[in-house]
C-alpha positions as CSV (number, residue, x, y, z in Angstrom):
1,X,-14.0,29.9,-4.9
2,X,-14.5,29.5,-8.7
3,X,-15.7,26.3,-10.5
4,X,-12.0,26.0,-11.8
5,X,-11.0,25.1,-8.3
6,X,-13.4,22.4,-7.5
7,X,-14.3,21.0,-11.0
8,X,-17.9,21.2,-12.9
9,X,-20.5,22.0,-10.7
10,X,-24.7,21.5,-10.9
11,X,-27.2,23.5,-9.6
12,X,-27.9,23.5,-5.9
13,X,-30.1,21.4,-3.8
14,X,-31.5,21.3,-0.3
15,X,-30.4,18.0,1.1
16,X,-31.7,16.5,4.9
17,X,-29.1,13.6,4.2
18,X,-26.6,14.5,7.2
19,X,-29.7,15.4,9.8
20,X,-31.1,12.1,9.0
21,X,-28.1,10.0,9.5
22,X,-27.3,11.8,12.6
23,X,-30.6,10.9,14.2
24,X,-30.4,7.3,13.8
25,X,-30.1,5.2,17.0
26,X,-27.6,2.6,17.6
27,X,-28.6,-0.7,15.8
28,X,-26.9,-3.9,14.1
29,X,-26.4,-1.8,10.9
30,X,-23.9,0.2,12.7
31,X,-22.3,-3.1,14.3
32,X,-21.7,-4.2,10.5
33,X,-20.1,-1.1,9.8
34,X,-17.9,-1.3,12.6
35,X,-16.8,-4.7,12.2
36,X,-16.8,-4.8,8.5
37,X,-14.7,-1.9,8.1
38,X,-12.9,-1.6,11.5
39,X,-11.1,-4.9,10.9
40,X,-8.2,-3.0,8.8
41,X,-6.6,-1.9,11.8
42,X,-6.6,-5.2,12.9
43,X,-5.3,-6.4,9.6
44,X,-2.5,-3.8,10.1
45,X,-1.6,-4.7,13.6
46,X,-1.3,-8.4,12.3
47,X,0.8,-7.6,9.5
48,X,3.1,-5.7,11.6
49,X,3.9,-8.6,13.6
50,X,4.3,-11.0,10.7
51,X,6.9,-8.5,9.1
52,X,8.8,-8.3,12.5
53,X,9.4,-12.1,12.4
54,X,10.6,-12.1,8.5
55,X,14.0,-13.0,9.6
56,X,12.6,-16.5,10.3
57,X,12.4,-17.3,6.7
58,X,15.5,-19.7,6.3
59,X,14.6,-21.0,2.9
60,X,15.1,-17.8,1.4
61,X,18.2,-16.9,3.2
62,X,17.7,-12.8,3.9
63,X,20.3,-11.1,5.3
64,X,19.8,-8.7,8.6
65,X,19.7,-5.6,6.2
66,X,17.3,-7.3,3.8
67,X,15.1,-8.2,7.0
68,X,15.0,-4.8,8.0
69,X,14.2,-3.6,4.7
70,X,10.7,-5.9,4.6
71,X,9.5,-3.5,7.4
72,X,10.2,-0.5,5.7
73,X,9.1,-1.5,2.2
74,X,5.7,-2.4,4.1
75,X,5.7,1.1,5.5
76,X,6.7,2.8,2.1
77,X,3.5,1.0,0.4
78,X,1.2,2.1,3.4
79,X,2.3,5.8,2.4
80,X,1.8,5.4,-1.3
81,X,-1.3,3.4,-0.7
82,X,-2.8,6.0,1.6
83,X,-1.9,9.1,-0.9
84,X,-3.1,7.2,-4.1
85,X,-6.3,5.6,-2.9
86,X,-7.1,8.3,-0.6
87,X,-7.2,10.9,-3.7
88,X,-9.2,8.5,-5.6
89,X,-11.7,8.0,-2.3
90,X,-12.5,11.5,-2.5
91,X,-13.1,11.1,-6.2
92,X,-15.0,7.8,-6.5
93,X,-16.7,7.0,-3.4
94,X,-15.6,5.4,-0.3
95,X,-17.4,2.3,-1.1
96,X,-15.5,1.4,-4.2
97,X,-12.3,1.9,-2.4
98,X,-12.8,-0.1,0.8
99,X,-13.6,-3.0,-1.5
100,X,-10.5,-2.6,-3.7
101,X,-8.1,-1.6,-0.9
102,X,-9.1,-5.0,0.9
103,X,-8.9,-7.1,-2.1
104,X,-5.1,-5.7,-2.8
105,X,-4.4,-6.1,0.5
106,X,-5.8,-10.0,0.3
107,X,-3.4,-10.6,-3.0
108,X,-0.2,-8.9,-1.4
109,X,-0.3,-10.8,1.9
110,X,-1.6,-14.2,0.7
111,X,0.7,-14.2,-2.4
112,X,3.6,-13.2,-0.2
113,X,3.1,-16.5,1.5
114,X,4.1,-18.3,-1.6
115,X,7.4,-16.2,-2.2
116,X,10.1,-18.6,-3.9
117,X,12.9,-15.7,-3.6
118,X,13.4,-12.6,-1.4
119,X,12.5,-10.0,-4.0
120,X,9.4,-11.6,-4.8
121,X,8.5,-11.3,-1.2
122,X,9.6,-7.7,-0.7
123,X,7.4,-7.0,-3.8
124,X,4.3,-8.6,-2.3
125,X,4.8,-7.0,0.9
126,X,4.7,-3.5,-0.7
127,X,1.6,-4.7,-2.6
128,X,0.1,-5.6,1.0
129,X,1.3,-2.0,2.5
130,X,-0.6,-0.3,-0.7
131,X,-3.9,-2.1,0.5
132,X,-3.6,-1.3,4.1
133,X,-2.6,2.1,3.3
134,X,-5.2,2.8,1.1
135,X,-7.5,1.1,3.8
136,X,-6.9,3.9,6.4
137,X,-8.0,6.6,4.4
138,X,-10.9,5.5,2.9
139,X,-11.9,3.6,6.0
140,X,-11.8,6.6,8.7
141,X,-13.8,8.7,6.2
142,X,-16.7,6.1,5.6
143,X,-16.9,5.5,9.6
144,X,-17.4,9.0,10.1
145,X,-19.5,9.5,7.7
146,X,-22.0,6.6,8.4
147,X,-21.8,6.6,12.3
148,X,-24.3,9.1,13.8
149,X,-22.5,12.2,15.7
150,X,-23.5,11.2,19.2
151,X,-21.4,7.9,18.8
152,X,-18.6,8.9,16.3
153,X,-16.2,9.8,18.8
154,X,-15.6,6.7,20.6
155,X,-16.9,4.4,18.1
156,X,-13.9,5.9,15.9
157,X,-11.3,5.7,18.6
158,X,-11.9,2.2,19.7
159,X,-11.8,1.0,16.0
160,X,-8.3,2.8,15.7
161,X,-7.6,1.0,19.0
162,X,-8.0,-2.5,17.4
163,X,-4.6,-2.1,15.9
164,X,-3.1,-4.0,18.9
165,X,-5.6,-6.5,19.2
166,X,-4.1,-7.5,15.3
167,X,-0.8,-7.1,17.0
168,X,-1.4,-9.3,20.0
169,X,-3.0,-12.1,17.5
170,X,0.0,-11.8,15.4
171,X,2.3,-12.3,18.3
172,X,0.4,-15.4,19.6
173,X,0.3,-16.8,16.4
174,X,4.2,-16.8,15.7
175,X,4.5,-18.3,18.9
176,X,3.5,-21.7,17.1
177,X,4.0,-21.0,13.3
178,X,7.7,-20.1,14.6
179,X,8.2,-23.0,16.4
180,X,10.1,-25.9,14.6
181,X,8.8,-28.7,16.9
182,X,5.2,-27.7,15.6
183,X,5.9,-26.8,11.8
184,X,8.9,-26.9,9.8
185,X,10.8,-23.7,9.5
186,X,10.3,-23.6,6.2
187,X,6.3,-23.7,6.3
188,X,5.6,-22.1,9.9
189,X,6.4,-18.2,8.9
190,X,4.8,-18.4,5.5
191,X,1.4,-19.8,7.2
192,X,1.6,-16.4,9.3
193,X,0.9,-14.5,5.9
194,X,-2.4,-16.6,5.5
195,X,-3.8,-15.2,8.6
196,X,-5.0,-11.7,7.3
197,X,-6.5,-13.0,4.2
198,X,-8.5,-15.7,5.7
199,X,-10.0,-13.0,7.8
200,X,-10.3,-10.6,5.0
201,X,-12.0,-13.1,3.0
202,X,-14.9,-13.3,5.6
203,X,-15.0,-9.5,6.2
204,X,-15.2,-9.2,2.3
205,X,-18.7,-10.6,2.2
206,X,-19.7,-8.3,4.9
207,X,-18.8,-5.1,3.4
208,X,-20.8,-6.2,0.2
209,X,-24.0,-5.2,2.5
210,X,-22.4,-1.9,3.7
211,X,-23.7,1.3,1.4
212,X,-21.9,4.2,-0.2
213,X,-21.8,7.3,2.1
214,X,-24.8,9.0,1.7
215,X,-22.8,12.2,2.3
216,X,-20.5,11.5,-0.4
217,X,-23.4,10.8,-2.6
218,X,-24.9,14.4,-1.6
219,X,-21.9,16.6,-2.3
220,X,-21.3,14.5,-6.0
221,X,-24.7,15.4,-7.3
222,X,-26.1,12.1,-6.8
223,X,-28.9,13.2,-4.2
224,X,-31.7,10.5,-5.6
225,X,-29.3,7.8,-4.7
226,X,-28.3,9.4,-1.6
227,X,-31.9,9.6,-0.7
228,X,-32.7,6.1,-1.7
229,X,-29.5,5.1,0.2
230,X,-30.5,6.8,3.8
231,X,-34.1,5.5,3.2
232,X,-32.7,2.0,3.2
233,X,-30.7,2.4,6.1
234,X,-33.8,4.0,7.9
235,X,-35.6,0.9,7.2
236,X,-33.2,-1.5,8.6
237,X,-32.8,0.6,11.4
238,X,-36.7,0.7,12.4
239,X,-36.6,-3.0,11.5
240,X,-33.7,-3.6,14.2
241,X,-34.8,-1.3,16.9
242,X,-38.5,-1.9,16.6
243,X,-39.1,2.0,16.7
244,X,-40.6,4.3,14.0
245,X,-38.2,7.0,13.5
246,X,-39.1,10.6,13.7
247,X,-39.6,12.9,10.4
248,X,-36.5,15.3,10.3
249,X,-37.7,19.1,10.4
250,X,-37.0,20.5,7.1
251,X,-35.4,23.5,8.8
252,X,-32.4,21.3,9.1
253,X,-31.9,21.0,5.5
254,X,-28.6,21.7,3.9
255,X,-28.1,23.8,0.3
256,X,-25.4,21.9,-1.5
257,X,-23.8,22.9,-5.0
258,X,-22.1,19.4,-6.0
259,X,-19.0,19.2,-7.2
260,X,-17.0,16.4,-9.6
261,X,-13.7,16.7,-7.9
262,X,-11.3,19.3,-5.8
263,X,-8.0,20.3,-7.3
264,X,-4.9,20.0,-5.7
265,X,-4.6,24.3,-5.7
266,X,-8.0,24.0,-3.8
267,X,-6.5,21.5,-1.1
268,X,-3.5,23.8,-0.4
269,X,-5.7,26.6,0.1
270,X,-8.2,24.8,2.2
271,X,-5.1,23.5,4.4
272,X,-3.0,26.5,4.6
273,X,-5.1,29.7,4.1
274,X,-8.6,28.4,5.1
275,X,-7.8,26.4,8.1
276,X,-4.2,26.9,9.1
277,X,-4.4,26.2,12.6
278,X,-6.4,23.0,12.1
279,X,-3.9,22.2,9.8
280,X,-1.5,22.7,12.7
281,X,-3.3,20.7,15.1
282,X,-3.7,17.7,12.8
283,X,0.1,17.4,11.6
284,X,0.8,17.9,15.6
285,X,-1.1,15.3,16.9
286,X,-0.1,12.8,14.2
287,X,3.7,13.7,14.0
288,X,3.9,13.3,17.9
289,X,1.9,10.3,18.4
290,X,3.9,8.8,15.3
291,X,7.3,9.5,16.7
292,X,6.7,8.1,20.4
293,X,5.0,4.9,19.0
294,X,8.0,4.2,16.8
295,X,10.5,5.0,19.0
296,X,9.1,2.7,22.0
297,X,7.5,0.1,20.1
298,X,10.6,-0.7,18.0
299,X,13.2,-0.4,20.9
300,X,11.3,-2.3,23.7
301,X,13.0,-5.3,22.8
302,X,16.3,-3.7,22.8
303,X,16.0,-2.2,26.1
304,X,15.0,-5.4,27.9
305,X,17.9,-7.2,26.3
306,X,20.3,-4.7,26.7
307,X,19.6,-3.0,30.1
308,X,17.5,-6.0,31.6
309,X,19.6,-9.0,30.5
310,X,16.5,-10.8,28.9
311,X,17.2,-13.3,26.0
312,X,15.7,-12.2,22.8
313,X,13.2,-14.9,22.7
314,X,11.7,-13.7,26.1
315,X,11.0,-10.3,25.2
316,X,7.8,-11.6,23.2
317,X,6.3,-12.5,26.4
318,X,6.3,-8.5,27.6
319,X,4.8,-7.6,24.3
320,X,1.5,-8.9,25.2
321,X,0.5,-6.7,28.2
322,X,2.0,-3.9,26.3
323,X,-0.4,-4.5,23.4
324,X,-3.1,-5.1,25.9
325,X,-2.8,-1.8,27.4
326,X,-3.1,-0.2,24.1
327,X,-6.2,-1.9,23.2
328,X,-7.9,-1.1,26.6
329,X,-7.1,2.4,26.2
330,X,-9.2,3.5,23.6
331,X,-11.9,1.0,24.5
332,X,-12.2,2.5,28.0
333,X,-11.4,6.1,27.6
334,X,-13.1,6.6,24.0
335,X,-16.4,7.7,25.6
336,X,-15.1,10.8,27.2
337,X,-14.1,12.1,24.1
338,X,-17.8,12.5,23.2
339,X,-19.1,13.7,26.8
340,X,-16.2,15.5,28.3
341,X,-15.0,17.0,24.6
342,X,-12.5,16.4,22.4
343,X,-9.4,18.8,23.0
344,X,-10.0,18.0,26.9
345,X,-9.2,14.4,26.1
346,X,-6.7,14.9,23.8
347,X,-4.6,17.2,26.1
348,X,-5.3,14.6,29.0
349,X,-4.2,11.7,27.4
350,X,-0.9,13.4,25.7
351,X,-0.2,14.8,28.8
352,X,-0.4,11.7,30.8
353,X,1.2,9.5,28.9
354,X,4.2,11.8,28.9
355,X,4.4,12.2,32.6
356,X,4.6,8.7,33.1
357,X,7.2,8.1,30.5
358,X,8.9,10.9,32.1
359,X,8.8,9.3,35.5
360,X,9.9,6.0,34.2
361,X,13.0,8.0,32.5
362,X,14.3,8.9,35.9
363,X,13.7,5.5,37.6
364,X,15.6,4.0,34.3
365,X,18.3,6.5,34.9
366,X,18.6,5.4,38.8
367,X,18.3,1.5,37.5
368,X,15.5,1.2,40.0
369,X,13.5,-0.8,37.9
370,X,13.0,-4.4,37.0
371,X,12.0,-5.6,33.4
372,X,8.4,-6.2,34.6
373,X,8.5,-2.5,36.0
374,X,9.3,-1.3,33.0
375,X,7.0,-2.8,30.9
376,X,4.4,-1.8,33.7
377,X,5.2,2.0,33.1
378,X,5.0,1.6,29.2
379,X,1.6,-0.1,29.7
380,X,0.2,2.6,31.5
381,X,1.7,5.6,29.3
382,X,0.5,3.8,26.3
383,X,-3.1,3.0,27.9
384,X,-3.3,7.1,27.6
385,X,-1.5,7.4,24.5
386,X,-3.3,5.0,22.5
387,X,-6.5,6.9,22.9
388,X,-5.0,9.9,22.2
389,X,-3.3,8.4,19.1
390,X,-6.5,7.0,17.9
391,X,-8.1,10.4,18.4
392,X,-5.6,11.8,15.9
393,X,-7.2,9.9,13.2
394,X,-10.3,11.0,14.2
395,X,-9.4,14.6,14.7
396,X,-8.0,14.9,10.9
397,X,-11.2,13.3,9.6
398,X,-13.6,15.5,11.3
399,X,-12.0,19.1,10.9
400,X,-11.8,19.1,7.0
401,X,-14.4,19.4,4.4
402,X,-16.1,16.3,3.2
403,X,-14.6,16.6,-0.4
404,X,-11.2,16.0,0.6
405,X,-11.7,14.4,3.8
406,X,-9.9,11.0,2.7
407,X,-7.2,12.9,1.1
408,X,-6.3,14.9,4.5
409,X,-6.3,12.0,6.4
410,X,-3.8,10.1,3.7
411,X,-1.4,13.5,3.8
412,X,-1.3,13.5,7.8
413,X,-0.6,9.6,7.5
414,X,2.3,10.3,5.4
415,X,3.7,13.1,7.4
416,X,3.5,10.7,10.7
417,X,4.9,8.1,8.8
418,X,7.9,9.9,7.7
419,X,8.7,11.4,11.3
420,X,7.9,8.2,13.0
421,X,10.3,6.2,10.6
422,X,13.0,8.5,12.2
423,X,12.6,7.3,15.7
424,X,13.8,4.0,15.9
425,X,17.1,5.1,14.3
426,X,17.3,7.9,16.9
427,X,16.6,5.3,19.6
428,X,18.7,2.7,18.3
429,X,21.7,4.9,18.5
430,X,20.8,5.9,22.0
431,X,20.6,2.4,23.3
432,X,23.8,1.5,21.7
433,X,25.7,-1.3,23.3
434,X,23.8,-0.6,26.4
435,X,26.8,0.2,28.3
436,X,25.3,3.8,29.5
437,X,21.7,4.8,30.6
438,X,22.2,8.3,30.3
439,X,21.5,8.5,26.5
440,X,18.2,6.8,26.5
441,X,17.1,8.7,29.6
442,X,17.5,11.7,27.4
443,X,15.7,10.1,24.7
444,X,12.9,9.5,27.1
445,X,12.5,12.7,28.2
446,X,12.4,14.0,24.6
447,X,9.6,11.5,23.8
448,X,7.6,12.8,26.7
449,X,8.0,16.3,25.9
450,X,7.2,15.7,22.3
451,X,4.0,14.1,23.3
452,X,3.0,16.8,26.0
453,X,3.6,19.2,23.2
454,X,1.2,17.6,20.9
455,X,-1.4,17.6,23.7
456,X,-1.1,21.4,24.4
457,X,-1.0,22.4,20.7
458,X,-4.6,20.6,20.5
459,X,-5.9,22.2,23.6
460,X,-5.2,25.5,22.3
461,X,-6.2,25.4,18.7
462,X,-8.4,22.2,18.6
463,X,-12.1,22.0,17.5
464,X,-14.8,21.1,19.9
465,X,-16.5,18.3,17.7
466,X,-18.2,16.1,20.5
467,X,-21.6,15.2,19.6
468,X,-21.5,17.7,16.5
469,X,-22.5,16.8,13.1
470,X,-20.1,16.5,10.6
471,X,-21.2,19.4,8.8
472,X,-21.3,21.5,11.6
473,X,-18.1,21.1,12.8
474,X,-16.5,21.7,8.8
475,X,-19.1,22.9,6.2
476,X,-18.5,20.8,3.1
477,X,-16.7,23.3,0.2
478,X,-19.8,23.1,-1.8
479,X,-21.7,25.2,1.1
480,X,-18.7,27.3,2.5
481,X,-20.0,30.7,3.1
482,X,-17.7,33.8,2.7
483,X,-17.4,34.1,6.3
484,X,-13.6,34.0,7.2
485,X,-14.5,34.7,11.1
486,X,-15.7,31.2,11.2
487,X,-12.4,29.8,9.8
488,X,-9.7,28.5,11.6
């Protein structure tokens, strides 16, 4: 790989940074990383719930189309934010970006609550989406690079699953904010937009104490800063654990030739020539889980009202068990991704979620379920699907080189959003006016087949990354050898 591919190079150095980070025991320092950075998914789930209730803005007089567009504008903002800030995260560092993106979100969501007109609200929903999209790229990278390898899998998966905790929080808050007996209709909906910023203001102070990724510093020629950062982390860990850390053997050093930036041509070659099957796995996992989630999540209320006779106001009650199942799946199943293995657990979670959905499809077609039983099947299916979906972000973060990690996440995130955006349209048509169950029956079977296909692809071509250092799973570009047999 030439210097024109990756930018200006400096002289090689031998670093123990990755080995030193991976041998750390779990302490309060790592909890601060989890809480300080993991809040991003809570905020995103909260925002989605706020947007879904944007129709309760009577003083702005939005039409139904304008209400639906608010959600689309927010998602477009997420995609743009992920692509823009993902590249900047790889170029400028994780810490600068996860501070910047949180500030952008705080401004976007907070100012939206003050909107005097629809166009103003739409503009700042886009801004809030920019911030959250940027968080996805920068935060996943930072978490995986700061968490020791033996904890990385289940910690990352559990954090991604907290999206549903935020969604449940937003839904619960809206019960009160949108109740005209508690708040005036012109005030309640605005209060919802301040929930995220209030959480974010608290978290931003915690993030001030989270360091830059030493791995990022190492590969960008800032070796002394990387060494100093690891030394500070080690001192904190020793103080918190009460144990002295053993020195790292010099044989675990990694020879690094730092780079300034990675050009787009290099990214294309890495994705499609160096790691083509990894690209297939990442795309398959992200697309399939996004399709299934958007298909069910954005249509469940229509199903409950059209086929089970519920009133629209009643459907929110059924959201809570759905959200709880999604939250518990990554927490309870995540540890098995580090013990049993990545490929095996990805296949299992995708497979079981698809099978449960397929069984429910036949029962739905035969009209053998009540609204409660239908929701129970969704809970079981997405208990597994949520762990699988969370592992998709982990997988994309692990299987590509450090120098383009954030960008890889952003590309696959954008791809997933594009395919996911199609699902609600398809399932809305399949539901229709609820006069026939056959179209949605086939739609559920399609969703099940798509999910199972994603799991099969991961089982065949996935990477065994459990408890391995990031650099063992994928060497940084600066130390990649010419051994093509190791690339897949």
